[in-house]
N, C-alpha and C positions, 0 to 999 in steps of 0.2 A: 300688507304685502310683505311676504317673506324676503329677507336679504340673503343672498348667497355669500357664503364665506369663500368660495373659489374666485369670486371677482372682488375688486378692490371696494373696500367699505370704509366709513369714518364712525367713531363712537362720539356722540354728542350728548349735552345735557340741556334740557329744556325746562324753563321757569313758566309756571302758571299759577293762577289765583284760585283757591278753593272757597267756596260759599262760606264754610264754617272754619276751616283749618288754616286759612291764610296762605302765604306764598308756599309752594311746594315745587319740588323737582322731579322729573322723570328722566330716565336714561333710555337713549334710542341709539341703534345702529342704522346708518343711512347708506345706501349703495351710491357708490360714485360713477360717474360717466368716464368716457375715454379719456377726457381732460383732467381728470380729478376733481370735478366739481360735485356738490352734492345734487342727487336726483330726488325725485318726490317718492321714490320707493324706500321705505323705512319700515321698522319694526321695533316694539318696544322690548327691551331686555330686563332681566332681573337676575338675581343670584341663582336662580335655577338653571338658566341656560346661557349665562355669561361665558362659561368655559368654551362654548361653542366658538367663540369670537376671541379667544385668548390672543391670537396674532396681533390684535389691535389694542389689547388691554395691558396696563401696568398695574403695579400693586396698588397706586391710589384709585385706580378705576373701581378694582374690586371692593375697596373701602367705600367709595361713592355709591355704587350700586346698591351695597348692603344698607347703607344709610338711607338712601331713597326709597328702597323697599319698606323700611320701617316707617316711613312717613305717609305711605297710601292710606286712603281711608279704610279699607279693609283691615289693614294691619293695625291701625289705631283703634277700630272697634273692638278686634280679637284681643288687643293688650288690655283694654280697660273694661271689657265685659266679656267674660269668658264663655257665655252661653250664645246660642246662635240667634242673631237678630239682623234684620235688614239694616244697612248703614242709614237709609233715609229716616227710618224709625228712631234709630239711636240719636242721629244728630238733631232731629226734630224735637225731640224730649230734652235732651241735654241742653241745647242752645235755645230753648223756648225763652223769649224775653223777659217774661213775667215769672215763669215757674221753672225755668232751667236750673240745672245743678251747677252753681258757680264754683264751688270747690273742685268738681270734677273737670269743669272748663279750665280752670287754673293748672290743675295736673297735666292736662292734655297739652295746654300751651307750653308748659316747661318742657314736656317730653319733645315737642316738636321743635322748640326754640334752641335747645341743646344740639339738636342734629342738624338744624339749619347753619348755626355757627360753625360746625364741625365740616359741614358740605362746603360752604363758602371758603373756608381755609384751604381744603383740598383741590378747589377748582383752579388754582394756578396753572397756566399752560394748557387748560382744557378748552374745547370748543362749546361755547355758551350761547343759547339762544332764548329769546322770548317765544313762547308758543303762540301761535295765531288763534283766533276765536273759532276757527274751523278745525282745530286739534292738529295743525300743521306744526311739527316739532321744531322746524328750523327757520321761522318766519322772520325774525329780526336777530342779528346777531348781536351779542353783548361782549365787551372786552374787559379783562380782569386787570385792573390797575395795580401794580405792585408796590409803587409808593404811597404810603399812608397820608391822608388829610389831616389837617389841623383845624381845631375849632377855637374861636375867641369869643366869648360871651360879653356883650355890652350891656351896662346898666346905667342909666342916666336918671337920678332922682330930682325932682323939682318940687315945688310948693303944692302941686295938684296931683301928681301921679309920678309913675316911674315907668320909663320906657326900656323894653328888654328885647334884645334880638341877637342872633348869632351870625358870625361870617366864617366861611369856609375858604381855606387855602388849599390848594393841591399843585405841587410841583412849582412852588413859589408864586403862584397866580391866584388871584381871587376867583372863586368858582361861582358861576352863576347857576344857581340850584333851585330857584324859587320861580313859581308861576311858569314852569315849562315840562309839567307832567312828569317830574322826578318822583320817585317813590323809594320807600324803605323797605327792603326785603326782609331784613332781620332787626330786631330792636336791641337785644342784649348778647354782643355788642352790636352797634350799628353798622349796617351794610346798606349803601346808598347807590341806587342806580339813577344816573344823570346822562340822558341821551343814550349813548351807546357804551357808557362806562359803568363798571361795577367798582365801587370805591369804599374801602376801609379807613378806619381812623386811628390815630394815636390815641393812647389813654384809654381805649376801649370805651368810645363815648356811648352813652345810653341813648338809643334812638328816640326815646319818649321826649328828650329834651329838644330834638330837632323837628319832631313830626309836625307840631303846630305850625312851624314856619313855611311848610312846603307851599302853602298859598297865603301867606301873610307875611308882610314886610317886618312887622314888630307886634309885640303885645304891650298893651297899655295897662298898668297895674294901678287902679284907683286908689286914692290915699286911704279910703277907708278898709280896704282889704290887703293893703301892702305888708303889714306885719304877718298875716297869715300866709301871704305869697313868699316872702322873705323866708319865713321859717321853713316852708315846705319844700320850695324849690331852690331858692337863691342859695341856701347852705350847702346843699348837694353840689352846685356848681362850683362855688368857691373852694370846697374841699378838694374837688378833682381836677379842675380845668383852670385854664387861663382866663382870668376875668379882668375886664376893664370896668372900673367902678368911678362913678362921679355922684357924691352926695352921701356916702356912708363909708365907715373905717372898716379895716380888715387887720386884725391883730393875731400874731403867731404866738402860740403857748406850748410848754412842755411839761408832762407828768409821767410817773412810772406806769407800767402796762399791767392791768389784772384781768385775767380771762374769766368770762361768766358763760355758763351754758344755761340758757332758758329753754324750758320745755313745755309742750302742751299736747293734748290728745286729738289726734285727727279724726274727724268724721268721714266715713268711706261709705261708698254706695255697696250694697248687697249683691252676692251672686246670684241671689234667687230672682224675685220678681223685681225688675229694674225700676218700675215706676208703680205707684199706687194708685188707686181709683181716681184721685183728684189729680193726677198728673205729676205730682211732686215725687222727687227721688227719695227712696227710702234710705235711711241711715242705720248702719249697724249698731245693734245693741249689745249684741253677745261680746263680753269683755275680751275673750280669747282672740278675736279677730281685729281689734282696734290697733292702731299704730301710734307711736309717739313721734313728734316732730322735735327734733332739736334744733336750736338757732344758737349760734356762737357769736358772742359779743366781747367787747373789751372796754373796760373803764379806764379812763384817764382823769385821775382827780374827781371832781365833780360831774364829769361828762361820761356817757356810755354810748358806744357806736357798735353797730352790726360789723360783722366780719366782712373783709373785701379781700379779693386775691392780691391786689397790690396795693395794700393801704398806704397812702402817702401823708394825707392829713384828712381830719373830719371836722366840722364846723358846727358851732352853737352860736345862737343869735341872742343879743342883749339889747333892750330898748332903754335909752336913758335920755330924760328931758327932750324927747321927741326926735332924738338921733338914734342911728343904729350903729352897733358895733359887731362885727363877725369875728368871733374867736375861733381862730384856726388852730386846732390842736395838731401838732406834728405826732403822728402815731410811729411807733417802732414796728416797721414792717419785718424785720428779722425775728423779733420775739414771737409776733403773731404767727408768722408762717411756721416757725419751730413748734409753737403750740399745736397747730393744725397737723403737723407731722408726728408729734408725739400721740396725739389723739387717734391719728390713723393707724399707728403702729399697734394701738390697743384695741382696733377694731371700729372705731368710731370714725367713719370717713365722710367729711363734709364736702358738699359741692354747694359752691356760692353761698357758703355760710349756713347750709342746712344739711341735716342728716335725718333720715326717717328709719326707724326699726320697728318690728313687731313689738307690741307692748311688752311682753315677757322678756324678749330679747333685751329690750332696752332697760328695764328695771335690773335684769341680770348683769347687764354691763355696768350700771352705775354701782352695784353691789360689789361686783368683783374688782372694780378699780376705785374703791373708796379711799384706799391709802394714797394711790397716785393723785387723786383729785385733791385730798388734803395737803400732800406734800407739795404740790405745785400751786396751791393756794387758788384754786378753781371754785368759784361760787356756782352752785347749782340750785335754780329756783324755778318754780312752776308758775306759767303766766295766766292759766286758766282754771282758777280755783273756784268757779262758781258752782259747777256740778260736782266734782269730788276733789279732795286735796290728796295728793299723792306723799307716801313716806319715802324720803330719799336718803335716809341715813344707813348705817351699816346693818346688813341682815346677816344673822350668824347662826350655824346649827353645829352642835357637838354632839357626837355619838359615841358611847362607850359600850363595848361588847365583852362580856365575861363569860367564860365556859362553865355551864352547870353540868349535872349528871346526864340529864336527858334533853336540856334545852341550852340555848343561848339566850342569856339575860341582856336585855337591850335597854339602856338608859340614855335618854336625850334631853336636850334643852334646845330651845328654839328662841332666838331673841331678834327684835327688831327695834333697834336703839336700846332705849331704857325699858322697853316692854318685853314681857315674856309670855310665850304660850305654850301648851303641851304638844308633845310629838303626836299624841292620840288626835287632837284637834287639828293638827296640820294634815294628818293622814286622812282624816274623814274629808276635809276640803278637797283633797288632791283626788280622792276616790269618786268625789262627785263631780270632779273636772272643775272645780272651783279654783281660782287663781288669786283671790283676794283674802285678805285677812283685815278686819276692821279693828283698829287700835283704840285704846280707851280714850285718845285725845280726838278721836274722830277721823284721824287720817287713815288713808287706805295702803296697806303694804302689799305690794305684788310678790307672790311667791316666786323665787328665782327658778329660771327654767332648769338651771344645772341640778337644782335638789330633785326636781322631777325626773330628770333623766338618770342621776346617779342613784337615787334611792327608789326607783319604780318598784324593783323586785322586793325589796325590804318592805315598802308599803304594802305590797300584795300578799306577802306570806306571812308577816308576823301577826301574833294573836296577843290580845289583852290579857292582862292579869289583874288580881284584886288590887294590886299597888298601881296607883295611877300614875306612879312615876316610872314604872318599868313595864316592858314588853317582853315577849318572848319569841323565839324562832327555833323551830325543830332542827334537830341534829342533821337531818339529811340535806339542809340547806348550808352544809360547809363550804361549798363552792362560792355561794353568795357572799359569806363572810369573808372569804379568802379575797375576793374581788374588792369588797369594801376595804380591806387592810391593804392590798397591793395598791390600791388607786388613792391611799391616805385619807379616805372618806370617814374612817372609823378608828378609833383606839380599841385594839383587840387584845384581850388577853386569853391565850389558848395554848394548851401544851401539845396537843395533837397536831400532827401534820397531815395535809392533803396531798395525795399522789394521783397525778392526773395519768390516765392510760390512753395511748393513742391507738386508734383502731387501725386494723390492716385490712383493707378491702380486697377481696379476690376478684379477678377477672376471668375472661375465657382462657382455657388452656389450649395452647398451640402446639402442634407437633414440632419436634426438633428437626433441623435439617439434617438430611439422610448423610451428608459428607462431613459433618460436625464430628471431630475426632476427640471425644470426651463426654464426661458426665456432669452436669450442672447440679449444684446442691439446690435443696427446695426453695431457698429464698432467692437464689440466682435465677432459677426457672421461673419464678414469679416476676422478676425483673425482665427476663427475656419476654414473657408473656405481655407484660405491660408495654414494652417497646413495640412488640408486633402490633398490639392494639392501637397505640398512636399511630403506627404507620398505616394501618388500615383506614383510618379516619383523617390522615393527612395532619397530624397535629406533630408540632415539635415537642421534644421532651429533654428534660434534665436528670440524667442518672447522677445522684448525689450521695451515693453510699460511702460510708466511712472507709478511710484509707485500709486497703489490705483485703476488701470484701470481694473483689474480683470484678470490677467495673470493665476491665479489658476483656475477660472472657465473655461476659455477657454480651457485649458489643460485637464480638467477633461471631458469636452464635447468630446475633441478628443479621450481621453482613452476609454470613453463608447462607441463611434463608433468603434474604434479599436476592442474591445470586440465582438461587435455584427457583424463585418465583417471580422475579421482576423482569423488565424490559432488556435488561443486560447492559445497561448504562453503569459506568464505573461510579463509585463513591470516593470521596475525598476526605482524609483524615489528617487534621492539622493539629500539631502538638508541639511542646518545647523540644528543642534539638535532642536534649539529654535523653528523651523517652523513646526516641525512633529505633534504637537498637533493641529495645525491650519489646516493643510492638512486632518487630520482625520475628523475633524468637518465638513470641506468643503465638503469632499467627501461623508460622510453620509447624508448632505444635498441634494447634487446635483446628486449624482451618488450612491443611496442606494444600487443598485443591485451589484456594483462592489466588488467582493471578495478581501479584502484588508488585506495584512500581514505587520505588522510593525515589521520590522527585527531590533530591538535595544535590549539593555538591557543585563546584564551579563548572564542571563538565557536563550538567545536565542538559538534556535535549529540550530545548525551549519551544516544543511543538505541542499545542493541545490536541492535535489530531490522534497522538499516540494514546491518549488516555482511553479510547474506545476499545483498545487491545487489552485492557486490564480490568480486573474487578475492583481493586481498591488502589488508590493514589495516596500515599503517605508523604507528607511533607511537613515543614516547621512553620512556626509563626514568622520567623525572618524571611523565609523563601516566599512566604504568602504576600508580605508586604512589597517584596522587591518584583515579584512576577504577577502581581493582581491582575493585569491587563490579560494575560495568558490564561491564568486559571479562571477568570470571570467570563472568558469566552466560550466555556464549555458547560454544557448542562448535566450536573451530576444527579445522580440517583439520591444519595445522601451526602451532606456535608457534616462533618463530626469534629467537634473542637474537644480536644483532651485537655485537662488543667484550664477549663475555661474562663476561670479567674482573670486570665491574660487580658480579657476583653472587658473587665469591670468597668474600667473608665471609658464611657462612650466617646469622649473626645480625642482618645488616643488614635494613633493612625491605624494600629492593627484592628482596632474594634471598627473603624470606618471601612477598612479594607474588606473584611470578613462579611460585611453586609452586602458587598457587591457581588459575592460568589452565588451562582444560581443552582438550585436544586430542587428535587421534588420533595425532599424531607430534610429536616434538621435536627440534630441531636448534639447536646453538650454533656461532657463528663467532668465531673469536679467533686473533691471530698469537702471543699470549703467555698460554696457558692457565695457565701457571705462571710467576708473576712473582717472588714472594718466598719462598714456602713450598710444600712438597709438599701442604700443607692446601688450598691454592688450587684443586687439582683435585676435591676432595671435593664442594663446593657444586655446581660446573659438571656434573660426571658424574652427581651424584644427580639433579640436574634433568633430564638427557636420559633416563636410566635410573634411576628411583627404586629405591634398595636395593642398586645395583650393587655400592658400596664400603662396604655396612654403615652403621650408626650412626656419628655424628661421633666419639663417644668410642672406639668400636672402631677407627675408621681412624687416629685419633691415637696410640692405643696400639699398634695392630698394624703401621702403616706408616710415619706421620710421624715418630715419635720415633725408631724404629730407623734409618730412612734418614737423617734430618737429623743426629741426635745420635751415632749409632754407625756410620753408613755402612754399613748392613747390605745387602751386594749381593743376597743371597737375597730379602730383602724387596722390594727394587727390582725385581728380575726377575719375583717373583710379581705385584707391582702392574702391571708392564708386560704380563703375560699377560692379567690381568683386563681392562685397558682398550684393549688393543691392537685388537680387533676394532671398537670403537667411536670411535677417534680416528685421524683422517687428517692427517698433516703432512708436507709436502713442503718441503725447504728449497731456496734459490736453487741450491744447488751441484748438486741433483738435476735442475734444469730449466735449467742455464746456457745451453744452446743456444738457449733461446727469449728469453733476455734480452741487451741490450747489454753491452758491456765496462764493467768497474769497476776503477778503480786506487785504491789506498789508500796513503797515505804519512804519516808523522810529521814535522812541523815542529818543530824545537827551538829554543827562544828562550833567549836569555841575560838575567838581570835586569840592570837598571841597578844602579849602586852604591848609591844611596839605597834603592832597592827591596830589594836584598840585605841592607842593614843593617836594615830594618823585619822582613824575613823572619826574620832570625836572632834578633832581639830577641823576637818573638812565639813562635818555636819553642823557645828556651831556657826562656821563662816556662812554656809548656804541657808541655813534656817533664818538667820537675821535678815539676809538680803531678801529672800522669798516672801516672808510674813510682812515686811515692810512694803514690798512692791505690791502685794495683795490689798494692804490697807489703803495705799496711795491710788492704785490704778485699777484694782479689781482682779479677780481670779484670772480672768482671760489672758490678761497682759502679762501674767506671771508664768503662763504655761511654758515658754521656752526655757526661762532661766529654772523652772522647777523640773524640766526633763534633763537639763544639763547637771544639775546638782544630784538628782537621784541616780543618773547614769554613773557618775563619779563614785558616789557611796556605794553602789552596786560592785563596781570594780574593785574598791578597796576591801570590800567584804570577801571578794574572791582572793585578791592579792594586790598590796599597795604597788607592787612593781608595775602594775597596769596603768598607774597614774604617775609614778616616779620610778623610772628605769634603774636609778641609782640606789634605790630602797635596799638596805642590806638585811633588814630583819626578815622574819619568816611569816607563814600564813597558816593558820589552823585548818582551814579548808583544805589546802594543798597536802597537809599532812595526811588527812583523812583520805583523799582521794587517792594519793599514791599508795597508802597502805592496802585500801580496798582492791586497787587495780593488781598489786602483787599477790593478794590473797586469791582473787579469782583466776588468775593466771595459773598459780599454782595448783588450782583444782580443775584445770582443763577447759574453763570457760571462755568463750568469746564475748568481747565487750565492745559496745558502741559509746563512745564518749562525745556528748554533745555540749556545745557552749555557744551562746549568742555572740561572745566576743572572741576574735581570731587572736588577740593578744593572750588570752587565757589559755587558748589551745597551744600557743607558743611555749607557754611555761610548762605545760604538762608534756609537751613535745621534747622540750629540753631534758626533762626528767628521764623519758623513756630512752633518749638517745644516750644519756650517762650510764643507764643500766643495761644498755645493748638489748633492749627489747625491740622486736620488729613491729612495724605498725604500717597501717595505711592511713592517708590523709586525704581530707577533702574540704576545701572552702571555696568562696566565689571565683578565685583565680585559678582553681585546678581545671586543666584542659581535658587530661584523660580520666573523665569521671567513671565511665564504664569499666576502663581498666583497674582502677582503685577497687571498684565494687567487686569484679571478677577475682581479683587477688585476694580480697578478703574472704570471699565465699569459698573459694576453691584451695586456698593454701591453708592447711592446718596449722603450720608454725606461726601464722600471723593471728594474734590473739586480740589485737587492739585496733579500733577504726576511730580516728578522731575526726569529727565532723562539725562544721560550722552550722548552726541550727538552721538559718535560712538557706543555705546552700543544700542542706540535706533534707529539706522538706518535701521535695518532689521525686518520684519515680524511682526510688530505691528499694530493690528487694534484698533485704539483708537477713535471711530467715537462719543463717548460720549462727547468729548471735542470740545468746540467751541472757545477757546482761545489758542493761541500758543505765548509763549514768548521765543525769542531768545536772551539769555543773553549777548553772545559775537559773533562778527562776525567771521566766518569760512573762511579759505583760499578759500575754494571751495564752491561756492554758491549753487552748485547742492546736496551738503551735507546738507545744510539748506533747500533746497527744499524737500529732503527726510523726513526731521523732520517734516515739515509742513505736508507732505503726511500722517503721521500718523492718522491725524484728517480729512484731506480733501480728502477723498477717497469715493468710491462707498459704500452706506450705510449711509452716512452723510446727514442729513436732515436740519442741521442749517447752517446758513452762519458762515464762519470760519473768525476770526479775528486774525491776525499775527502782533506781534509787535517785532521789532528789536531794541534793545537797544544799542545806540553808545554814547560814552563818547566824548564830544566835544573837539576839539585841542588837539586829542591824535592820536596814530598810527591807531586807530579803524576807525576813520573818513576817514583817508587817504586811507586805505585798501578799504573801500567801493567805493573810486572813482577809484581806480587802478583795481578793480575787472572788471569794464565796458570794460577796454582797454586791460587786460592782459589775459583773459580767452577765447581765442577764437579759440582754437586748434579744427579744423575740425568741426565746428558747423553744417556744412551742411552734415557732415558724418555720427555722431551719436552723440557724444560730452559728455564730461564733460572738464576737463583741465588737463595738465600736471603740474608738481610741480610749485607752485606759486613763490617760492623763486628763481628758476631758470630762470624764466621770468624777473626778475628785472634787470633794467639796473642801472649803477651809478646814473644816475639822479634821477631814482625812488627811490633808497635807500637815496639819500641826501634829497629828498622830505619827505620821511617817517619820517626820524629822524630830520627834521627842527622844 
């Protein structure tokens, strides 16, 4: 019977016993009567329909329902046998008493027991029932007991036998649990139902230790089998629980801890015919499909014990002169847990001391972690050597590639421990889908999966030569060689460079809006077409053209077209405050018919209804944060974010606010969608197309970490495929014919003697500190000190006054800067002077004031940004504009300048490019000259060299770079401070 969500209902959980699978739970909703009592009207619920009853569910309910779904017989059959089969047939064969598949039974039981334990923990506070034999889910209520019970095991040894029995205490009272139909729902750990109580135990008691006593007062161990019984059962109890013993001794001992990984090959059921003609389950013979079972153990002196989650002690039995001594070995829980965590970090995750991996993956793990295993003193040993004995030493492959006239010559050596085989032999095995190499000593080496993945194309394309030690690869496989080199998979000697071309895909050509006042350049028209295409199919987009290529005008053309073809709803444009004036000017020029509302200022009309009277609402990120309730109440046609890197941090308030905005379409504009990390993309791309890149945690694990930490090319390519349709980026090099010429050069300066003396003094101080910190604590712990030291050295390279205001000496760089400023002014040029350091600008400012040179100035504290820009652009007498690099990175059109001076190198060359783009952009008619000032024999010169090698994060994706400091190796740091 269906339960109505319009009437009161109750979620309950019902326990029943399956013929083969033991105790299972099912979830139900039951209709309540007018007095809040359960009725007979009920229905089963699962994860598929649970949301229909969300008013009666909490987070734990959804977890419970999912776990219970996974335990149902249909789910079990599907989990362990992928082909379609009736449950009755499956269970009859698997659980046949004589010919059943014992291994599969154990796997199923472990699967179910794990879920039982999780379910029982989550049932606190829930309504639990035993199911009636007629299927009534609420037959008998069971109460979840919060306080855990304790167990005391009693042993009394006499001349003839040993009596053994447990007693249980709950809430300080002895519990009567025998001979009264009590039963164990779960064994590992034990959960016991006594009458109407569901009871758990301290110390995670194994239910198998209690099970025999449900209907037996005690067990008598005859003297003739007592040694075996003591060895198998009593030792476990002494190790883990409270034991009252009479007639034998218990001694505590301590030893150092040594980890041991034992492994064996698992026999599995095929996915083809489940059962052969005799009814026995088939076992996989194909080596590729087998699995390896790892078991973790720890040696303490002469004793070895299997891993336990909370090891307190383990016990070994000794018999002497008819007496028994139990050696209780205290185990180091911290060391064991830390070892499990270390193994887990490296991908070997143990559950209950066991871990199962596909065979190839398992041996690949052993090979990749050989150094770790050796350094931590971990023994690795095979326990099933009867069928085959596996090689577990180091596997190594070395490839050298040398460029010939028409070919690449490939020389490779393949080693398994002390044994060596040829690359040709390895290739033949892999091409035959073989994964084993038989070594001269009879051991079997498994070819690492990484080799198969990394060298798959190489194995496919290379050709043999007369020289058995050399193979060859045709020259048109240059990209393959480059991939090997970039992945550090081969030593490559090659003079020629490979240049990759990016494809430009054309889409449908859309008509320009009739009221658009202007002409788009070809690449701008392509951008307009692309945005129109996305709009037509309701996709969000990211226009990521280089600075100065006209993202504003392309967007205005789109908005004008939307006004002429859409339903008449207003669009919202959000941007940094400093850009609002620029957008107003551009809109009045190109789209004068657009009705534009500038929604800013303290006197703004906070009424969303007014938006319907406009085509475009322009506001700032700050106002959006403040007025999000108002803005989110209107359904816009477009929501457009300019300089969208402002929302790159998804945890920021502005990023959370913009996601609340409602619109038919979304668009973001940015010249730097990726500033510091690949994760910068996630928030922006998720804004325009929610769910495109998955959840944040998923993106970090699947893309950010592999790309940034391991340089995973496959992940980069995959990410590129995902975002490519929704991001359009054109660089100046692609549209160079539409831009004026640009010349870049480096001006090297020589330090003055007193400046050099100060530089060497500070360098020596920091070098010793930094290298000492790296040696003691590692490179990560030294990053803050390194940044501090490098910053100070960069400042001294500019002018020591930046560090010591009382410094009376000169600066070689300042002499060159001032000379070139005076020369450029005398020739009538206008100059943009950029520096990262406001202190450096102040020194130049002081020089200009002394020389009575008029200038404009902009740093983070400047309030009248636009006024300074217009003053420089419109006043011919002002030739110099001093700009803080960060403050001048966005929204400045300074096309009157034809000289750009970069006073100090920035960690990120892309930021320097943005500075140059203030002058070198659409509207510039003059050739732009850029000078970068570098002080010789300082960290500046070395940064310049390192930039070329260190900042290559996903260049083919979008690009800029992740943190410069984090990329530096110890060798790089040593070179910087040399």
